[in-house]
N, C-alpha and C positions, 0 to 999 in steps of 0.2 A: 321742750318734745319736741320742735321740728326737724332739731337735725337727726334726735334718735330714728325718728320716723324716716325719712332719708335716708339716713346708714339705714335703715333693715331694710327698705326696699332696693336700696343698688343692690346690698347685699344677698337680695332673693332675686336680682338678673341675671346677677353676673355681672362680667368683662367689662372690668376698670371704669375703658372711658367709654364707651358705647353704655353701658348698664350706668354712671352718671347720667348723662346725660334723657336715655326713654327713663328713670327715676324724677328727674326735675320735669319729664313732661310729660306724665301721669303724676307726682301727682301736683303738679296746675292744675289738672286739666280733671284731675279725680277729685284732688282735695286727697292731703296726706293719709286718713283712717282708710278713703275711698280707693287709696293704691292698694295699699297694703288688703283692704277683701279682693280686689279683682290680684292681683297677685299669688293670694293664698286659694282662691279658687282654680286661677288658672294652675296652680302646682297641682290639686289637687286631680283637675280634666287631664292630666298631663300626666300624673301615672296611670290615677285608672286607664288613660289611653293603652300605657307601655303596657299593664298588667294583663288589660283582652287581647293586645295584639302576641304578647309569650306565651299564654296558654290556647288560643288558637293555632299557633307553633307549633307549638308543644306539640300537642294533639296529631297532629294532620304524620306525626313520624311513626 
């Protein structure tokens, strides 16, 4: 189970060498389940910010 979560966290971060180190750090600090939750929330926030930025830029034209 732990190796599967570690793999998912690594894929979520991307960038193989750096992603592996960050995944290990996040999983150790937050626990594997906490790391998945943190990455999921960060992804949602990032997508929301990009969407907001796109909508603002397209309305200015």
